[in-house]
N, C-alpha and C positions, 0 to 999 in steps of 0.2 A: 632453284632450278633443279629439275629432276635429272637424276644420274643418267636416264636413258633418252634425254631428249637429242633429237637430230638423228635418231635411229629407230627403225622398227623393232617393237618388242616381240621376243619369242613367245609362243603360247605358255611357256613354263614361267617366263618374267611377267606376262600379263596376268597370270593366275596369282603370282606372289604379290603383285601390285594391287590387284582386287582384294585379296586377303588383308593386306595392309590397311587398305582404306576403310574396310568394314570393321577391322579392329579399332582404328582411330575413331571411327564414328560411334562404336559402342562406348568406349572410354568417354568420349565427349558427351554423350547421352547420360551415362552414369553420374558424371560430374555435375551436368545441369540439374539433374534430379536432386543430387545431394545439396547443391547450393541454393535450390529453391525452397526447401522446407526445413523450418527450425522449430523445434519444441522448447518452449520456454516455461519453466516451472516456477510459479510464485509461492514462496513459503514465508513463514514468519509467524510470530504470536498473534493472538487475536487483536482485532482494531489497529493493526499496523499500517493499514492502507492498501492492501493487496486488491481488493475488489475495487476500490476507487481507481487504482492505476489500470486496472483491466478495463473499466468503463471508459477511461480516457482513450485507451487505444481503439476501442470500438468506435468512439465519437470522431477521433482524428483520422482512422484509416479506412473505415468502411463507408464507401461512397453514398450507399443507400440510406446510411444513418441507422438509428435504432427504429425498430418496428414500433407502431402505435400500440400493439398488443403488449410488447415488453415495457414500454414507458408506463402504461396503466398499472403494471404491476407494483410501481412504486407509490401509488397514490395511497393505499393503506399503510405502507411503510412510513411515508412522511407524516401522516396523521398521527400514527402511534409515537413517532420520534417526538412530536410536540407534546402529546398528552402524557407519555410516560416519563419524558424528560422533566415536566413540570411536576408531576407526582412524586418522582424520585427526589427531587429537590425538596419538596415540602416535607416529606418523610424524613428525610436526613436532618433537616434543620429542626424539626419537632423532636427527634430522638436525641439529637447531640447537644444543643445549646438552648433548647426552649426558647428560640428566638420568636416563634409564632405567639407565644403568650404575652408579648410586649406590643403586638401589632394592634391597630385600631380595630373595632368591632366589625366594621364593613370588610376589611381586609382578611380577617379571620374566616368571615362567612363565605368570601370567595375561594379561600384556600380549601375550605371543608367542601364546598360544592365541587371543585375540580378534583379533589382526592377520591370523590365518590363516582366519578364518570368512568364508564367503560369504552367509550368511544369519542372521537373528536367532533361533537356535533357544533353547529355555528354558535350556539350559546356558550358552550364549553370553550370554544376559541376566543370568544370575545372576553371571557372571564380570565383566561390566560393571558391576553394582551393587556388587560386592566392591571393584573398582578405584576407583570413584567415592567410596566411603566412606573411602578412605584419605586421611587428613587431609593428608599430604605432596603427594599427587596434586592435591588440590583447591586447596591453596595455590599450586601450580605453575600450575594452569588460571587462577585469578584473577590471577596475577602477569603472565602472558605469553600466555594462551590467545586473546586478541584477535588476536595476530600469526598465528594459524594460519588466518585467513581462513574461519571456520566460518560455514556457512549458518545464519542465526538468532542468530549470535553466542554468546557464553558462556552467557547466560541461556537460549538455546534448547537447546543440548546438555544444560545442566543439568536442564531439564525431561525431556528424552528419556532420559536416564541414570537419573534417578530413577523413570521409569515404565517402564523397559525390560522388566521382568519381566511386567508387565501387558500390554504390547504384544505379548510372546511367547507369551501363553496362547492355546489353541485356540479358546476362546470370546471373544476379545476383539472389542469393538464400541467404535469410537471415540466419545467424549463430544463435547460442543460444544467444550470447551476444546481437546481433541486436534486437532479439525478446524481451528481457528483457528491453531494452533501448528504444524501439519504443514508442512513446506517442500518443494515440489517446483517445479521450473523451469517456467514457463508457455511452451509452444511453440504456434506458431500463434495462432488467434484464438478466444477464448472469451467467449460472450455470456451475460449474466445478466439475466433480465427479472423485473420485479416491479412492483406497482401501489401507489401511495400517494395516497389521497384522490381516487380516480378518474383519477389522472395516471398514465399507463404510462411506465415508464422501461426503457431497454435500456443496459445498462452493458457496454462492450466492454473487454475486457482482452486485452492482447497481450505477448508476451515482452519483457523489457527489455534483454537482452543484445544487444550489437552485431549478432550473426549474425541475431537476430530482427527488426531494426528495418526491414529492407528490405520486411517484410511490412506496415508500419503505413500505406502509402499506400492500401491496399485499405479501409481504415477511416475515411478522412478526409472522406468525403461526409455531408453533412447532419448535422452535429455540433452538438448544442445548447450543449454545454460540454465543455472538456477539463479533466480532473481529473489534475494532474500531482503525482507523489508522490516525495519525496526521503526517504531515511533520514538524518536529521541525526546520528545517532551514528556514521555512517561517515566523519566528517570526517578521521580519522586513518588510514583504510583504503585500500588500493589495489584496482583492479578484479581480479576473478577471472580474466578473459581477457587482462589487460594489467597486469602486476606493476610498472609504472612510473607508471601513471596513477592520481592520487588520485580516490577515488570522487565526493566532493563537486565537484571540479573538472569531472569528466565529466558530472555532473548539471547543473551551471551551463552548460556548453557546450551540452548537449542543449536545455535550457530556452530559451536564447537563440535557438537555430536554430528550434524549433517556434513560438516567440512571434513570430518574424519572418517566418514562412512565409505565402506567398500563400493558403494553405488556410485560415488562421485569422485573416484581417485584422479580422473583426468578431466572432469567437467569444470569449466570456469564458473566462478561465482561472481555475481553483481550484487553489491551491498547498497541498499537505498537507506540512507540515514534521513528517514522521512519526517514529516510534519515540522519541517524547519521554521515555518511561520509561528507555530504555537509555541516551540522551543524557544524562540527569540522573545515571546512575551513573558514566559514562565521564568527564564533565567534571571530576569531583573529581580524577581521577588523570592525565589526559592534557589539559593546558592548550591551548586554541586557539591561543595565542600561538606555541607550538612549531611550529605547521603553517601559520598564516598571519601574515605579517610585519605586516599593517596592522590587526590585531586589537587591539593594544595602543592605538593612537591612538583607535579607536572606543570602546573600553572606558573611556578616560579622558575622553571628551567630558562635559560638565557634565550633559547629559541622561541619561547612562548611568552615570555614576560611582556613583550610590547603589544600582544594582542588584546582586543577588548574581550569582556567576559563571553560575549556570543561565540566569537571564534576560538576562544580558549575551550569553551565548553564542547562544541562539536568536534573539535579536534581531539579532545580528551576522549570522547565516546568512540571516535574512529580508531584511536589507538588501542582501546580495549578489544574491539573486534579484530584488530590486526594481532594482538597477543593471542587471542584465543582461536585464531585461524589455523587449521590443521590440514588444508588442501593443497592444491598445486598453484593456483592463481586467482586472486579477487581484484575486482575494480569498484572502489567506493564512489558514491555520488551523494552530495547533500541535495535532498529533494523536497518538493511540496507536491503531492499528488493532486492537489485541487488546481494547480497552475498548469493549464493546457500547454502553453508555450514551453514552459520548463521540461514537461514530460516528453514533449516532442524531441527536444534537443538531447534529452538523456536517452531516449529510445534510439536516436541516430548514432550516439556513442556506443550504445550496447551492439547495435547492428555492426558497426565497425570493428568492435572487439570480436564478435563472432566470426566475422571474415578473416580477421587476423589469426585467430586461434585454428580456423579450419585450414588456412594456408599453412601455418606451422606444422600442423599434424600432417598434412599432405607431403611436405618436405622430407619428412622423416620415414615415410612409408616406402 
C-alpha cells in the first residue's frame, strides 16, 4: 500500500513519486535486457564436438529449422567424409601392416580404384560399399582402425561407408542425422543464435586446432559462460597436427590456460565430457591404465572400487579437469553431442546455471 494513500499528494510529492516510478521502470528495463541475452563461447581442441552441439541447438530451438541453402552445404562435406575416410584407412593399412597384400585380387583392384578417386561418384560409392561389406576388412578396421586418426573415429566412417551410395545420388538431401554426423573443420568464427523462453542466446564456435586458437581473443568480450568440450574417447589418440602429443593431455593444458586467464576470472565454465558413447566402446579394449600411470591408484580408491570400468574411466577424466581447473566455478556434464534429447537436457541445466550465476552476481552488487 502506498504511504500516501487516502490523502491528496502535494505537487512536490507527486513529482518525487513520478521520478521514483521512472527510476524503477529504468531498472526493470535494464534487468530485462540483461536477462534476455547470453553469449556462450564454445571452446576446446579440434574434433571435440563443438560444431555438432551448435548444430543441435539450431535444430532444437530455431522454429524455422535450417535453411535449404545451409543444408545443401553439407552435401560435398558428407561425400568427402565417405571418400576421404576410406582412402585414409586404405593408406594406413598399406603403410603400417601391409594388410592389403594379403587380400584377394578383386579386393585389391577395388582398393586401388577408390584410392585414385577425387570425388564420390556413384561408381566410387558402390566400390566403397563393396569394400566395407568385406568381413576381413571390417575386422581389420575394428582391430586397428582407431590408429588411423580418422575424423569422427571408426563409428563415424562406418556411418559414411554404409551411406556412401545415398550420398553420391544426384537427388541426395542430407537428413538431420547426416547433418549431425557430418565432419568438417571449423575455420574462423561461427555464430549460432536462438531463443529459449524469451532469452536470446548467441553461441560462438571457433576452430579448435592450434592454428585457429589465435583467433579466439576476438571472442572473449562479454561472455556469459564458456562451454568447454573434450572428446573423452580420445584419451589414447594423438593430435592430428602433432603426432607426439596426446589429445587428452593437450585438452587439459588448454583447459588450465583458459580457466586461469584474466579474461575469465568471474566467468562460469561448463565442461562437456563429450562422446561418451564412443568412450564406452573403447574403454573395453583400451584400458586407461595403459595411458595414464596414476589411473590404477584412482580406480582402487574405496569410493571408486565398486564402479565398472566405464564409470571409473569418465570419473577419472573428470577428476583431471578438476585438478587442472584454475577458475572460479565449473559445472561438468557427461555428454553425447549426437543425442538430441540429452543435449536439450544439458542445455536446460546450463540455462539454470546461468540464471543462478547472474542472480548471485546481482546480490553482491
